[in-house]
mmCIF entry with sequence, helices, sheets and N, C-alpha, C, O atoms, coordinates in Angstrom:
data_MODEL
# 
_entry.id   MODEL 
# 
_entity.id                         1 
_entity.type                       polymer 
_entity.pdbx_number_of_molecules   1 
# 
_entity_poly.entity_id                      1 
_entity_poly.type                           'polypeptide(L)' 
_entity_poly.nstd_linkage                   no 
_entity_poly.nstd_monomer                   no 
_entity_poly.pdbx_seq_one_letter_code       MILFGPMTVTEVLQSLPVVMMNASSTGSDPDAVANLQASTYNFGLSKKIRSLR 
_entity_poly.pdbx_seq_one_letter_code_can   MILFGPMTVTEVLQSLPVVMMNASSTGSDPDAVANLQASTYNFGLSKKIRSLR 
_entity_poly.pdbx_strand_id                 A 
# 
loop_
_entity_poly_seq.entity_id 
_entity_poly_seq.num 
_entity_poly_seq.mon_id 
_entity_poly_seq.hetero 
1 1  MET n 
1 2  ILE n 
1 3  LEU n 
1 4  PHE n 
1 5  GLY n 
1 6  PRO n 
1 7  MET n 
1 8  THR n 
1 9  VAL n 
1 10 THR n 
1 11 GLU n 
1 12 VAL n 
1 13 LEU n 
1 14 GLN n 
1 15 SER n 
1 16 LEU n 
1 17 PRO n 
1 18 VAL n 
1 19 VAL n 
1 20 MET n 
1 21 MET n 
1 22 ASN n 
1 23 ALA n 
1 24 SER n 
1 25 SER n 
1 26 THR n 
1 27 GLY n 
1 28 SER n 
1 29 ASP n 
1 30 PRO n 
1 31 ASP n 
1 32 ALA n 
1 33 VAL n 
1 34 ALA n 
1 35 ASN n 
1 36 LEU n 
1 37 GLN n 
1 38 ALA n 
1 39 SER n 
1 40 THR n 
1 41 TYR n 
1 42 ASN n 
1 43 PHE n 
1 44 GLY n 
1 45 LEU n 
1 46 SER n 
1 47 LYS n 
1 48 LYS n 
1 49 ILE n 
1 50 ARG n 
1 51 SER n 
1 52 LEU n 
1 53 ARG n 
# 
_struct_asym.id          A 
_struct_asym.entity_id   1 
# 
loop_
_struct_conf.conf_type_id 
_struct_conf.id 
_struct_conf.pdbx_PDB_helix_id 
_struct_conf.beg_label_comp_id 
_struct_conf.beg_label_asym_id 
_struct_conf.beg_label_seq_id 
_struct_conf.pdbx_beg_PDB_ins_code 
_struct_conf.end_label_comp_id 
_struct_conf.end_label_asym_id 
_struct_conf.end_label_seq_id 
_struct_conf.pdbx_end_PDB_ins_code 
_struct_conf.beg_auth_comp_id 
_struct_conf.beg_auth_asym_id 
_struct_conf.beg_auth_seq_id 
_struct_conf.end_auth_comp_id 
_struct_conf.end_auth_asym_id 
_struct_conf.end_auth_seq_id 
_struct_conf.pdbx_PDB_helix_class 
_struct_conf.details 
_struct_conf.pdbx_PDB_helix_length 
HELX_P HELX_P1 AA1 VAL A 9  ? THR A 26 ? VAL A 9  THR A 26 1 ? 18 
HELX_P HELX_P2 AA2 PRO A 30 ? PHE A 43 ? PRO A 30 PHE A 43 1 ? 14 
# 
_struct_conf_type.id          HELX_P 
_struct_conf_type.criteria    ? 
_struct_conf_type.reference   ? 
# 
loop_
_atom_site.group_PDB 
_atom_site.id 
_atom_site.type_symbol 
_atom_site.label_atom_id 
_atom_site.label_alt_id 
_atom_site.label_comp_id 
_atom_site.label_asym_id 
_atom_site.label_entity_id 
_atom_site.label_seq_id 
_atom_site.pdbx_PDB_ins_code 
_atom_site.Cartn_x 
_atom_site.Cartn_y 
_atom_site.Cartn_z 
_atom_site.occupancy 
_atom_site.B_iso_or_equiv 
_atom_site.pdbx_formal_charge 
_atom_site.auth_seq_id 
_atom_site.auth_comp_id 
_atom_site.auth_asym_id 
_atom_site.auth_atom_id 
_atom_site.pdbx_PDB_model_num 
ATOM 1   N N  . MET A 1 1  ? 3.535  8.266   -4.838  1.00 0.00 ? 1  MET A N  1 
ATOM 2   C CA . MET A 1 1  ? 4.024  6.910   -4.848  1.00 0.00 ? 1  MET A CA 1 
ATOM 3   C C  . MET A 1 1  ? 4.354  6.482   -6.273  1.00 0.00 ? 1  MET A C  1 
ATOM 4   O O  . MET A 1 1  ? 5.207  5.619   -6.481  1.00 0.00 ? 1  MET A O  1 
ATOM 5   N N  . ILE A 1 2  ? 3.688  7.075   -7.246  1.00 0.00 ? 2  ILE A N  1 
ATOM 6   C CA . ILE A 1 2  ? 3.952  6.719   -8.640  1.00 0.00 ? 2  ILE A CA 1 
ATOM 7   C C  . ILE A 1 2  ? 5.158  7.482   -9.172  1.00 0.00 ? 2  ILE A C  1 
ATOM 8   O O  . ILE A 1 2  ? 5.958  6.926   -9.924  1.00 0.00 ? 2  ILE A O  1 
ATOM 9   N N  . LEU A 1 3  ? 5.296  8.742   -8.791  1.00 0.00 ? 3  LEU A N  1 
ATOM 10  C CA . LEU A 1 3  ? 6.325  9.592   -9.381  1.00 0.00 ? 3  LEU A CA 1 
ATOM 11  C C  . LEU A 1 3  ? 7.745  9.154   -9.080  1.00 0.00 ? 3  LEU A C  1 
ATOM 12  O O  . LEU A 1 3  ? 8.617  9.275   -9.941  1.00 0.00 ? 3  LEU A O  1 
ATOM 13  N N  . PHE A 1 4  ? 8.000  8.653   -7.892  1.00 0.00 ? 4  PHE A N  1 
ATOM 14  C CA . PHE A 1 4  ? 9.373  8.392   -7.474  1.00 0.00 ? 4  PHE A CA 1 
ATOM 15  C C  . PHE A 1 4  ? 9.704  6.916   -7.311  1.00 0.00 ? 4  PHE A C  1 
ATOM 16  O O  . PHE A 1 4  ? 10.652 6.574   -6.605  1.00 0.00 ? 4  PHE A O  1 
ATOM 17  N N  . GLY A 1 5  ? 8.950  6.048   -7.940  1.00 0.00 ? 5  GLY A N  1 
ATOM 18  C CA . GLY A 1 5  ? 9.238  4.635   -7.760  1.00 0.00 ? 5  GLY A CA 1 
ATOM 19  C C  . GLY A 1 5  ? 8.637  3.767   -8.837  1.00 0.00 ? 5  GLY A C  1 
ATOM 20  O O  . GLY A 1 5  ? 7.968  4.249   -9.751  1.00 0.00 ? 5  GLY A O  1 
ATOM 21  N N  . PRO A 1 6  ? 8.883  2.488   -8.714  1.00 0.00 ? 6  PRO A N  1 
ATOM 22  C CA . PRO A 1 6  ? 8.416  1.552   -9.729  1.00 0.00 ? 6  PRO A CA 1 
ATOM 23  C C  . PRO A 1 6  ? 6.989  1.048   -9.522  1.00 0.00 ? 6  PRO A C  1 
ATOM 24  O O  . PRO A 1 6  ? 6.569  0.106   -10.194 1.00 0.00 ? 6  PRO A O  1 
ATOM 25  N N  . MET A 1 7  ? 6.239  1.655   -8.608  1.00 0.00 ? 7  MET A N  1 
ATOM 26  C CA . MET A 1 7  ? 4.878  1.187   -8.363  1.00 0.00 ? 7  MET A CA 1 
ATOM 27  C C  . MET A 1 7  ? 3.979  1.547   -9.544  1.00 0.00 ? 7  MET A C  1 
ATOM 28  O O  . MET A 1 7  ? 4.064  2.648   -10.088 1.00 0.00 ? 7  MET A O  1 
ATOM 29  N N  . THR A 1 8  ? 3.132  0.620   -9.928  1.00 0.00 ? 8  THR A N  1 
ATOM 30  C CA . THR A 1 8  ? 2.192  0.872   -11.008 1.00 0.00 ? 8  THR A CA 1 
ATOM 31  C C  . THR A 1 8  ? 0.953  1.581   -10.461 1.00 0.00 ? 8  THR A C  1 
ATOM 32  O O  . THR A 1 8  ? 0.751  1.659   -9.249  1.00 0.00 ? 8  THR A O  1 
ATOM 33  N N  . VAL A 1 9  ? 0.138  2.089   -11.364 1.00 0.00 ? 9  VAL A N  1 
ATOM 34  C CA . VAL A 1 9  ? -1.087 2.766   -10.950 1.00 0.00 ? 9  VAL A CA 1 
ATOM 35  C C  . VAL A 1 9  ? -1.984 1.795   -10.189 1.00 0.00 ? 9  VAL A C  1 
ATOM 36  O O  . VAL A 1 9  ? -2.589 2.171   -9.185  1.00 0.00 ? 9  VAL A O  1 
ATOM 37  N N  . THR A 1 10 ? -2.075 0.571   -10.648 1.00 0.00 ? 10 THR A N  1 
ATOM 38  C CA . THR A 1 10 ? -2.904 -0.435  -9.981  1.00 0.00 ? 10 THR A CA 1 
ATOM 39  C C  . THR A 1 10 ? -2.404 -0.705  -8.567  1.00 0.00 ? 10 THR A C  1 
ATOM 40  O O  . THR A 1 10 ? -3.206 -0.798  -7.638  1.00 0.00 ? 10 THR A O  1 
ATOM 41  N N  . GLU A 1 11 ? -1.095 -0.832  -8.393  1.00 0.00 ? 11 GLU A N  1 
ATOM 42  C CA . GLU A 1 11 ? -0.531 -1.080  -7.059  1.00 0.00 ? 11 GLU A CA 1 
ATOM 43  C C  . GLU A 1 11 ? -0.796 0.096   -6.120  1.00 0.00 ? 11 GLU A C  1 
ATOM 44  O O  . GLU A 1 11 ? -1.089 -0.097  -4.940  1.00 0.00 ? 11 GLU A O  1 
ATOM 45  N N  . VAL A 1 12 ? -0.693 1.295   -6.644  1.00 0.00 ? 12 VAL A N  1 
ATOM 46  C CA . VAL A 1 12 ? -0.948 2.482   -5.824  1.00 0.00 ? 12 VAL A CA 1 
ATOM 47  C C  . VAL A 1 12 ? -2.414 2.536   -5.417  1.00 0.00 ? 12 VAL A C  1 
ATOM 48  O O  . VAL A 1 12 ? -2.730 2.795   -4.256  1.00 0.00 ? 12 VAL A O  1 
ATOM 49  N N  . LEU A 1 13 ? -3.304 2.294   -6.364  1.00 0.00 ? 13 LEU A N  1 
ATOM 50  C CA . LEU A 1 13 ? -4.738 2.330   -6.052  1.00 0.00 ? 13 LEU A CA 1 
ATOM 51  C C  . LEU A 1 13 ? -5.126 1.247   -5.050  1.00 0.00 ? 13 LEU A C  1 
ATOM 52  O O  . LEU A 1 13 ? -6.025 1.458   -4.236  1.00 0.00 ? 13 LEU A O  1 
ATOM 53  N N  . GLN A 1 14 ? -4.468 0.099   -5.097  1.00 0.00 ? 14 GLN A N  1 
ATOM 54  C CA . GLN A 1 14 ? -4.742 -0.964  -4.133  1.00 0.00 ? 14 GLN A CA 1 
ATOM 55  C C  . GLN A 1 14 ? -4.218 -0.615  -2.751  1.00 0.00 ? 14 GLN A C  1 
ATOM 56  O O  . GLN A 1 14 ? -4.794 -1.036  -1.748  1.00 0.00 ? 14 GLN A O  1 
ATOM 57  N N  . SER A 1 15 ? -3.148 0.140   -2.683  1.00 0.00 ? 15 SER A N  1 
ATOM 58  C CA . SER A 1 15 ? -2.541 0.434   -1.385  1.00 0.00 ? 15 SER A CA 1 
ATOM 59  C C  . SER A 1 15 ? -3.112 1.679   -0.720  1.00 0.00 ? 15 SER A C  1 
ATOM 60  O O  . SER A 1 15 ? -2.918 1.858   0.483   1.00 0.00 ? 15 SER A O  1 
ATOM 61  N N  . LEU A 1 16 ? -3.802 2.539   -1.447  1.00 0.00 ? 16 LEU A N  1 
ATOM 62  C CA . LEU A 1 16 ? -4.319 3.772   -0.851  1.00 0.00 ? 16 LEU A CA 1 
ATOM 63  C C  . LEU A 1 16 ? -5.268 3.560   0.319   1.00 0.00 ? 16 LEU A C  1 
ATOM 64  O O  . LEU A 1 16 ? -5.167 4.296   1.300   1.00 0.00 ? 16 LEU A O  1 
ATOM 65  N N  . PRO A 1 17 ? -6.192 2.588   0.273   1.00 0.00 ? 17 PRO A N  1 
ATOM 66  C CA . PRO A 1 17 ? -7.038 2.387   1.464   1.00 0.00 ? 17 PRO A CA 1 
ATOM 67  C C  . PRO A 1 17 ? -6.236 2.022   2.711   1.00 0.00 ? 17 PRO A C  1 
ATOM 68  O O  . PRO A 1 17 ? -6.566 2.462   3.813   1.00 0.00 ? 17 PRO A O  1 
ATOM 69  N N  . VAL A 1 18 ? -5.196 1.228   2.545   1.00 0.00 ? 18 VAL A N  1 
ATOM 70  C CA . VAL A 1 18 ? -4.355 0.841   3.680   1.00 0.00 ? 18 VAL A CA 1 
ATOM 71  C C  . VAL A 1 18 ? -3.565 2.048   4.177   1.00 0.00 ? 18 VAL A C  1 
ATOM 72  O O  . VAL A 1 18 ? -3.413 2.239   5.384   1.00 0.00 ? 18 VAL A O  1 
ATOM 73  N N  . VAL A 1 19 ? -3.064 2.859   3.254   1.00 0.00 ? 19 VAL A N  1 
ATOM 74  C CA . VAL A 1 19 ? -2.336 4.071   3.636   1.00 0.00 ? 19 VAL A CA 1 
ATOM 75  C C  . VAL A 1 19 ? -3.245 4.987   4.448   1.00 0.00 ? 19 VAL A C  1 
ATOM 76  O O  . VAL A 1 19 ? -2.843 5.486   5.499   1.00 0.00 ? 19 VAL A O  1 
ATOM 77  N N  . MET A 1 20 ? -4.455 5.209   3.973   1.00 0.00 ? 20 MET A N  1 
ATOM 78  C CA . MET A 1 20 ? -5.380 6.096   4.678   1.00 0.00 ? 20 MET A CA 1 
ATOM 79  C C  . MET A 1 20 ? -5.804 5.524   6.027   1.00 0.00 ? 20 MET A C  1 
ATOM 80  O O  . MET A 1 20 ? -5.958 6.268   6.995   1.00 0.00 ? 20 MET A O  1 
ATOM 81  N N  . MET A 1 21 ? -5.995 4.206   6.096   1.00 0.00 ? 21 MET A N  1 
ATOM 82  C CA . MET A 1 21 ? -6.354 3.577   7.365   1.00 0.00 ? 21 MET A CA 1 
ATOM 83  C C  . MET A 1 21 ? -5.221 3.745   8.375   1.00 0.00 ? 21 MET A C  1 
ATOM 84  O O  . MET A 1 21 ? -5.467 4.078   9.534   1.00 0.00 ? 21 MET A O  1 
ATOM 85  N N  . ASN A 1 22 ? -3.988 3.518   7.940   1.00 0.00 ? 22 ASN A N  1 
ATOM 86  C CA . ASN A 1 22 ? -2.846 3.677   8.846   1.00 0.00 ? 22 ASN A CA 1 
ATOM 87  C C  . ASN A 1 22 ? -2.679 5.128   9.275   1.00 0.00 ? 22 ASN A C  1 
ATOM 88  O O  . ASN A 1 22 ? -2.388 5.402   10.439  1.00 0.00 ? 22 ASN A O  1 
ATOM 89  N N  . ALA A 1 23 ? -2.862 6.055   8.345   1.00 0.00 ? 23 ALA A N  1 
ATOM 90  C CA . ALA A 1 23 ? -2.706 7.472   8.675   1.00 0.00 ? 23 ALA A CA 1 
ATOM 91  C C  . ALA A 1 23 ? -3.773 7.925   9.667   1.00 0.00 ? 23 ALA A C  1 
ATOM 92  O O  . ALA A 1 23 ? -3.467 8.640   10.621  1.00 0.00 ? 23 ALA A O  1 
ATOM 93  N N  . SER A 1 24 ? -5.011 7.517   9.449   1.00 0.00 ? 24 SER A N  1 
ATOM 94  C CA . SER A 1 24 ? -6.073 7.964   10.357  1.00 0.00 ? 24 SER A CA 1 
ATOM 95  C C  . SER A 1 24 ? -5.983 7.297   11.719  1.00 0.00 ? 24 SER A C  1 
ATOM 96  O O  . SER A 1 24 ? -6.296 7.919   12.734  1.00 0.00 ? 24 SER A O  1 
ATOM 97  N N  . SER A 1 25 ? -5.559 6.041   11.755  1.00 0.00 ? 25 SER A N  1 
ATOM 98  C CA . SER A 1 25 ? -5.488 5.358   13.050  1.00 0.00 ? 25 SER A CA 1 
ATOM 99  C C  . SER A 1 25 ? -4.312 5.830   13.898  1.00 0.00 ? 25 SER A C  1 
ATOM 100 O O  . SER A 1 25 ? -4.359 5.735   15.125  1.00 0.00 ? 25 SER A O  1 
ATOM 101 N N  . THR A 1 26 ? -3.263 6.336   13.264  1.00 0.00 ? 26 THR A N  1 
ATOM 102 C CA . THR A 1 26 ? -2.101 6.796   14.022  1.00 0.00 ? 26 THR A CA 1 
ATOM 103 C C  . THR A 1 26 ? -2.041 8.310   14.149  1.00 0.00 ? 26 THR A C  1 
ATOM 104 O O  . THR A 1 26 ? -1.211 8.842   14.887  1.00 0.00 ? 26 THR A O  1 
ATOM 105 N N  . GLY A 1 27 ? -2.926 9.009   13.426  1.00 0.00 ? 27 GLY A N  1 
ATOM 106 C CA . GLY A 1 27 ? -2.899 10.466  13.467  1.00 0.00 ? 27 GLY A CA 1 
ATOM 107 C C  . GLY A 1 27 ? -1.751 11.053  12.662  1.00 0.00 ? 27 GLY A C  1 
ATOM 108 O O  . GLY A 1 27 ? -1.361 12.200  12.876  1.00 0.00 ? 27 GLY A O  1 
ATOM 109 N N  . SER A 1 28 ? -1.213 10.272  11.739  1.00 0.00 ? 28 SER A N  1 
ATOM 110 C CA . SER A 1 28 ? -0.087 10.725  10.923  1.00 0.00 ? 28 SER A CA 1 
ATOM 111 C C  . SER A 1 28 ? -0.564 11.428  9.669   1.00 0.00 ? 28 SER A C  1 
ATOM 112 O O  . SER A 1 28 ? -1.731 11.338  9.289   1.00 0.00 ? 28 SER A O  1 
ATOM 113 N N  . ASP A 1 29 ? 0.352  12.125  9.039   1.00 0.00 ? 29 ASP A N  1 
ATOM 114 C CA . ASP A 1 29 ? 0.084  12.772  7.767   1.00 0.00 ? 29 ASP A CA 1 
ATOM 115 C C  . ASP A 1 29 ? 0.005  11.702  6.679   1.00 0.00 ? 29 ASP A C  1 
ATOM 116 O O  . ASP A 1 29 ? 0.942  10.914  6.546   1.00 0.00 ? 29 ASP A O  1 
ATOM 117 N N  . PRO A 1 30 ? -1.070 11.641  5.900   1.00 0.00 ? 30 PRO A N  1 
ATOM 118 C CA . PRO A 1 30 ? -1.195 10.631  4.852   1.00 0.00 ? 30 PRO A CA 1 
ATOM 119 C C  . PRO A 1 30 ? -0.049 10.669  3.836   1.00 0.00 ? 30 PRO A C  1 
ATOM 120 O O  . PRO A 1 30 ? 0.356  9.625   3.324   1.00 0.00 ? 30 PRO A O  1 
ATOM 121 N N  . ASP A 1 31 ? 0.472  11.856  3.544   1.00 0.00 ? 31 ASP A N  1 
ATOM 122 C CA . ASP A 1 31 ? 1.610  11.955  2.629   1.00 0.00 ? 31 ASP A CA 1 
ATOM 123 C C  . ASP A 1 31 ? 2.835  11.250  3.193   1.00 0.00 ? 31 ASP A C  1 
ATOM 124 O O  . ASP A 1 31 ? 3.573  10.589  2.461   1.00 0.00 ? 31 ASP A O  1 
ATOM 125 N N  . ALA A 1 32 ? 3.046  11.393  4.493   1.00 0.00 ? 32 ALA A N  1 
ATOM 126 C CA . ALA A 1 32 ? 4.188  10.749  5.128   1.00 0.00 ? 32 ALA A CA 1 
ATOM 127 C C  . ALA A 1 32 ? 4.045  9.230   5.098   1.00 0.00 ? 32 ALA A C  1 
ATOM 128 O O  . ALA A 1 32 ? 5.018  8.517   4.850   1.00 0.00 ? 32 ALA A O  1 
ATOM 129 N N  . VAL A 1 33 ? 2.846  8.740   5.347   1.00 0.00 ? 33 VAL A N  1 
ATOM 130 C CA . VAL A 1 33 ? 2.605  7.294   5.316   1.00 0.00 ? 33 VAL A CA 1 
ATOM 131 C C  . VAL A 1 33 ? 2.783  6.765   3.897   1.00 0.00 ? 33 VAL A C  1 
ATOM 132 O O  . VAL A 1 33 ? 3.374  5.703   3.700   1.00 0.00 ? 33 VAL A O  1 
ATOM 133 N N  . ALA A 1 34 ? 2.277  7.499   2.909   1.00 0.00 ? 34 ALA A N  1 
ATOM 134 C CA . ALA A 1 34 ? 2.424  7.080   1.513   1.00 0.00 ? 34 ALA A CA 1 
ATOM 135 C C  . ALA A 1 34 ? 3.892  7.072   1.105   1.00 0.00 ? 34 ALA A C  1 
ATOM 136 O O  . ALA A 1 34 ? 4.336  6.158   0.411   1.00 0.00 ? 34 ALA A O  1 
ATOM 137 N N  . ASN A 1 35 ? 4.648  8.079   1.529   1.00 0.00 ? 35 ASN A N  1 
ATOM 138 C CA . ASN A 1 35 ? 6.077  8.111   1.227   1.00 0.00 ? 35 ASN A CA 1 
ATOM 139 C C  . ASN A 1 35 ? 6.816  6.961   1.890   1.00 0.00 ? 35 ASN A C  1 
ATOM 140 O O  . ASN A 1 35 ? 7.719  6.373   1.295   1.00 0.00 ? 35 ASN A O  1 
ATOM 141 N N  . LEU A 1 36 ? 6.438  6.640   3.111   1.00 0.00 ? 36 LEU A N  1 
ATOM 142 C CA . LEU A 1 36 ? 7.057  5.513   3.804   1.00 0.00 ? 36 LEU A CA 1 
ATOM 143 C C  . LEU A 1 36 ? 6.773  4.205   3.082   1.00 0.00 ? 36 LEU A C  1 
ATOM 144 O O  . LEU A 1 36 ? 7.666  3.374   2.918   1.00 0.00 ? 36 LEU A O  1 
ATOM 145 N N  . GLN A 1 37 ? 5.528  4.022   2.650   1.00 0.00 ? 37 GLN A N  1 
ATOM 146 C CA . GLN A 1 37 ? 5.186  2.805   1.938   1.00 0.00 ? 37 GLN A CA 1 
ATOM 147 C C  . GLN A 1 37 ? 5.931  2.723   0.609   1.00 0.00 ? 37 GLN A C  1 
ATOM 148 O O  . GLN A 1 37 ? 6.426  1.657   0.246   1.00 0.00 ? 37 GLN A O  1 
ATOM 149 N N  . ALA A 1 38 ? 6.016  3.824   -0.112  1.00 0.00 ? 38 ALA A N  1 
ATOM 150 C CA . ALA A 1 38 ? 6.739  3.839   -1.380  1.00 0.00 ? 38 ALA A CA 1 
ATOM 151 C C  . ALA A 1 38 ? 8.226  3.544   -1.153  1.00 0.00 ? 38 ALA A C  1 
ATOM 152 O O  . ALA A 1 38 ? 8.845  2.836   -1.947  1.00 0.00 ? 38 ALA A O  1 
ATOM 153 N N  . SER A 1 39 ? 8.793  4.078   -0.081  1.00 0.00 ? 39 SER A N  1 
ATOM 154 C CA . SER A 1 39 ? 10.203 3.828   0.224   1.00 0.00 ? 39 SER A CA 1 
ATOM 155 C C  . SER A 1 39 ? 10.464 2.366   0.530   1.00 0.00 ? 39 SER A C  1 
ATOM 156 O O  . SER A 1 39 ? 11.452 1.798   0.065   1.00 0.00 ? 39 SER A O  1 
ATOM 157 N N  . THR A 1 40 ? 9.585  1.752   1.311   1.00 0.00 ? 40 THR A N  1 
ATOM 158 C CA . THR A 1 40 ? 9.780  0.334   1.624   1.00 0.00 ? 40 THR A CA 1 
ATOM 159 C C  . THR A 1 40 ? 9.601  -0.523  0.374   1.00 0.00 ? 40 THR A C  1 
ATOM 160 O O  . THR A 1 40 ? 10.291 -1.528  0.204   1.00 0.00 ? 40 THR A O  1 
ATOM 161 N N  . TYR A 1 41 ? 8.682  -0.130  -0.491  1.00 0.00 ? 41 TYR A N  1 
ATOM 162 C CA . TYR A 1 41 ? 8.483  -0.849  -1.754  1.00 0.00 ? 41 TYR A CA 1 
ATOM 163 C C  . TYR A 1 41 ? 9.730  -0.723  -2.626  1.00 0.00 ? 41 TYR A C  1 
ATOM 164 O O  . TYR A 1 41 ? 10.198 -1.713  -3.188  1.00 0.00 ? 41 TYR A O  1 
ATOM 165 N N  . ASN A 1 42 ? 10.270 0.497   -2.740  1.00 0.00 ? 42 ASN A N  1 
ATOM 166 C CA . ASN A 1 42 ? 11.470 0.725   -3.551  1.00 0.00 ? 42 ASN A CA 1 
ATOM 167 C C  . ASN A 1 42 ? 12.674 -0.007  -2.985  1.00 0.00 ? 42 ASN A C  1 
ATOM 168 O O  . ASN A 1 42 ? 13.539 -0.458  -3.736  1.00 0.00 ? 42 ASN A O  1 
ATOM 169 N N  . PHE A 1 43 ? 12.734 -0.127  -1.671  1.00 0.00 ? 43 PHE A N  1 
ATOM 170 C CA . PHE A 1 43 ? 13.839 -0.818  -1.016  1.00 0.00 ? 43 PHE A CA 1 
ATOM 171 C C  . PHE A 1 43 ? 13.745 -2.324  -1.206  1.00 0.00 ? 43 PHE A C  1 
ATOM 172 O O  . PHE A 1 43 ? 14.733 -3.038  -1.037  1.00 0.00 ? 43 PHE A O  1 
ATOM 173 N N  . GLY A 1 44 ? 12.556 -2.809  -1.557  1.00 0.00 ? 44 GLY A N  1 
ATOM 174 C CA . GLY A 1 44 ? 12.373 -4.226  -1.805  1.00 0.00 ? 44 GLY A CA 1 
ATOM 175 C C  . GLY A 1 44 ? 11.883 -5.017  -0.613  1.00 0.00 ? 44 GLY A C  1 
ATOM 176 O O  . GLY A 1 44 ? 11.910 -6.247  -0.643  1.00 0.00 ? 44 GLY A O  1 
ATOM 177 N N  . LEU A 1 45 ? 11.435 -4.346  0.440   1.00 0.00 ? 45 LEU A N  1 
ATOM 178 C CA . LEU A 1 45 ? 10.984 -5.071  1.614   1.00 0.00 ? 45 LEU A CA 1 
ATOM 179 C C  . LEU A 1 45 ? 9.692  -5.835  1.353   1.00 0.00 ? 45 LEU A C  1 
ATOM 180 O O  . LEU A 1 45 ? 9.495  -6.928  1.882   1.00 0.00 ? 45 LEU A O  1 
ATOM 181 N N  . SER A 1 46 ? 8.821  -5.264  0.544   1.00 0.00 ? 46 SER A N  1 
ATOM 182 C CA . SER A 1 46 ? 7.571  -5.952  0.255   1.00 0.00 ? 46 SER A CA 1 
ATOM 183 C C  . SER A 1 46 ? 7.070  -5.546  -1.119  1.00 0.00 ? 46 SER A C  1 
ATOM 184 O O  . SER A 1 46 ? 6.658  -4.403  -1.320  1.00 0.00 ? 46 SER A O  1 
ATOM 185 N N  . LYS A 1 47 ? 7.101  -6.449  -2.040  1.00 0.00 ? 47 LYS A N  1 
ATOM 186 C CA . LYS A 1 47 ? 6.549  -6.186  -3.366  1.00 0.00 ? 47 LYS A CA 1 
ATOM 187 C C  . LYS A 1 47 ? 5.082  -6.609  -3.436  1.00 0.00 ? 47 LYS A C  1 
ATOM 188 O O  . LYS A 1 47 ? 4.416  -6.386  -4.446  1.00 0.00 ? 47 LYS A O  1 
ATOM 189 N N  . LYS A 1 48 ? 4.583  -7.216  -2.366  1.00 0.00 ? 48 LYS A N  1 
ATOM 190 C CA . LYS A 1 48 ? 3.213  -7.684  -2.328  1.00 0.00 ? 48 LYS A CA 1 
ATOM 191 C C  . LYS A 1 48 ? 2.399  -6.714  -1.474  1.00 0.00 ? 48 LYS A C  1 
ATOM 192 O O  . LYS A 1 48 ? 2.759  -6.418  -0.334  1.00 0.00 ? 48 LYS A O  1 
ATOM 193 N N  . ILE A 1 49 ? 1.300  -6.226  -2.044  1.00 0.00 ? 49 ILE A N  1 
ATOM 194 C CA . ILE A 1 49 ? 0.396  -5.361  -1.305  1.00 0.00 ? 49 ILE A CA 1 
ATOM 195 C C  . ILE A 1 49 ? -0.425 -6.233  -0.353  1.00 0.00 ? 49 ILE A C  1 
ATOM 196 O O  . ILE A 1 49 ? -1.092 -7.177  -0.777  1.00 0.00 ? 49 ILE A O  1 
ATOM 197 N N  . ARG A 1 50 ? -0.365 -5.908  0.915   1.00 0.00 ? 50 ARG A N  1 
ATOM 198 C CA . ARG A 1 50 ? -1.090 -6.698  1.909   1.00 0.00 ? 50 ARG A CA 1 
ATOM 199 C C  . ARG A 1 50 ? -2.272 -5.920  2.440   1.00 0.00 ? 50 ARG A C  1 
ATOM 200 O O  . ARG A 1 50 ? -2.235 -4.695  2.548   1.00 0.00 ? 50 ARG A O  1 
ATOM 201 N N  . SER A 1 51 ? -3.278 -6.621  2.755   1.00 0.00 ? 51 SER A N  1 
ATOM 202 C CA . SER A 1 51 ? -4.484 -6.011  3.291   1.00 0.00 ? 51 SER A CA 1 
ATOM 203 C C  . SER A 1 51 ? -4.847 -6.697  4.588   1.00 0.00 ? 51 SER A C  1 
ATOM 204 O O  . SER A 1 51 ? -4.419 -7.825  4.833   1.00 0.00 ? 51 SER A O  1 
ATOM 205 N N  . LEU A 1 52 ? -5.620 -6.044  5.415   1.00 0.00 ? 52 LEU A N  1 
ATOM 206 C CA . LEU A 1 52 ? -6.029 -6.620  6.693   1.00 0.00 ? 52 LEU A CA 1 
ATOM 207 C C  . LEU A 1 52 ? -7.313 -7.427  6.588   1.00 0.00 ? 52 LEU A C  1 
ATOM 208 O O  . LEU A 1 52 ? -7.877 -7.818  7.610   1.00 0.00 ? 52 LEU A O  1 
ATOM 209 N N  . ARG A 1 53 ? -7.777 -7.677  5.397   1.00 0.00 ? 53 ARG A N  1 
ATOM 210 C CA . ARG A 1 53 ? -9.016 -8.438  5.216   1.00 0.00 ? 53 ARG A CA 1 
ATOM 211 C C  . ARG A 1 53 ? -8.837 -9.880  5.513   1.00 0.00 ? 53 ARG A C  1 
ATOM 212 O O  . ARG A 1 53 ? -9.788 -10.655 5.407   1.00 0.00 ? 53 ARG A O  1 
# 
């Protein structure tokens, strides 16, 4: 998520728990979920990291 986009280390570290939760709950590959999140961030759909808390 850091290598191919404008996400900072802090943003990536904040989003990793959500990425892992989504990957485990859907049975998806965590790399695929992380790439999807990075793509949506790069596209500008959401610059705000959201949590389910």
